[in-house]
C-alpha positions, 0 to 999 in steps of 0.5 A, spaced: 206 095 755 210 099 761 211 106 758 216 107 763 221 101 762 219 099 755 217 093 757 211 089 755 208 087 762 201 084 759 204 077 760 204 077 768 198 078 769 193 072 770 187 071 767 181 066 766 183 060 762 191 062 762 196 058 765 199 062 771 207 065 770 209 060 776 207 053 772 213 054 768 214 059 762 215 053 757 207 051 758 205 057 758 209 058 751 206 052 749 199 054 750 200 061 747 202 058 740 197 053 741 192 059 741 195 063 736 194 057 731 187 056 733 185 063 732 189 065 725 184 061 721 186 063 713 180 065 708 179 060 703 179 062 696 172 059 695 170 062 700 171 069 697 171 068 690 163 070 688 163 076 693 169 079 689 166 078 683 159 081 685 162 087 688 166 088 682 160 087 677 155 091 682 159 097 681 160 096 674 153 096 674 152 102 678 156 107 673 153 104 667 159 100 664 158 093 660 161 087 664 164 081 662 167 074 666 172 070 662 174 064 664 182 063 664 181 060 657 178 067 655 171 065 654 165 068 656 162 066 662 157 071 664 155 078 662 150 084 663 145 087 658 150 093 657 156 089 655 152 086 650 149 092 647 156 094 647 158 088 642 152 088 638 153 095 636 161 094 634 159 087 631 153 088 626 151 080 627 154 077 633 148 071 633 146 068 639 149 070 646 155 064 645 157 068 640 160 074 645 167 071 645 167 071 638 165 078 638 169 080 644 176 077 640 173 082 633 173 088 638 180 088 640 183 084 634 189 088 632 190 091 639 195 089 644 192 086 649 194 081 655 188 079 660 191 077 666 188 072 670 184 074 676 184 081 674 180 087 671 181 089 665 178 095 661 176 097 654 175 103 652 171 105 646 172 112 643 168 112 637 165 107 632 170 103 627 176 106 632 180 101 635 179 101 642 184 102 648 185 097 653 188 098 660 189 093 665 188 094 673 193 092 677 193 087 683 189 081 684 181 081 684 178 074 683 182 069 686 179 063 682 183 066 675 177 068 672 178 075 669 173 081 669 173 086 662 169 092 663 166 096 657 166 103 657 163 106 651 165 113 650 159 115 646 153 119 648 147 114 649 141 115 645 137 109 647 134 107 654 139 103 659 139 096 657 139 094 665 134 099 666 129 096 661 131 089 664 130 091 671 123 095 669 120 090 665 123 083 667 125 082 660 130 077 658 137 079 654 134 077 647 128 082 648 132 087 651 136 087 645 130 087 640 127 093 644 134 097 643 134 096 636 127 098 635 128 104 639 134 106 634 130 106 629 131 098 626 125 095 623 123 088 625 125 085 619 131 088 619 133 086 625 131 079 623 136 079 617 142 082 621 141 078 627 140 071 623 134 070 627 127 068 623 121 072 622 117 068 627 122 069 632 122 076 632 115 076 632 114 072 638 119 077 642 115 083 640 109 080 642 112 078 649 115 086 649 108 088 648 105 084 654 111 086 659 110 093 657 103 093 657 103 096 650 100 094 644 103 097 637 111 099 635 110 106 635 107 105 642 113 101 645 118 106 641 115 112 644 115 108 652 122 107 650 123 114 648 121 117 655 125 111 658 131 114 655 131 119 660 132 115 666 140 113 668 
């Protein structure tokens, strides 16, 4: 750019691989258009879908939120332990993980909700029994049309962070939920009845908890969980 005249004089400088101006302006223009088409290659949605999901869910993980990834049909595809804990607290018996979609529907029943495909929605839970507040983020987050739902529970956490438990001891989702219920004071048989699981299943999960946390008794396990509650 000639700062005095205001003309762009860059094109008059010959560079290796370029057609000199003397060869004809039409050929130079054709070459420039061809080079422009070669350099500008759009990034397809499939290449950035997973990074978009991972970056958003990782952010929610860091701030201690629960998150769910829904299909366009509003079915739960993925979730974290914190989301399962929040839905479990709002729904006495959500059953196996496949019922998380039903638990989400029950949570927002009667609340004006419009999950937009490819976006992020926040569900803020103020107090147990209150109707949650649903807010939608503007702008597209996921190019594939899946929906990210963030669950923010405003009630103070009294037990250990489920994600911390899972990462520290390598717990499964079911073992994490059992640990949290034990930490809140529930008895194993009561947990079996409310979660619609057999006593044998609960005993098996409890034995696995003892092995992974290197504890031998329920009281010892609960004491350990209480100490872990101070961790983020």
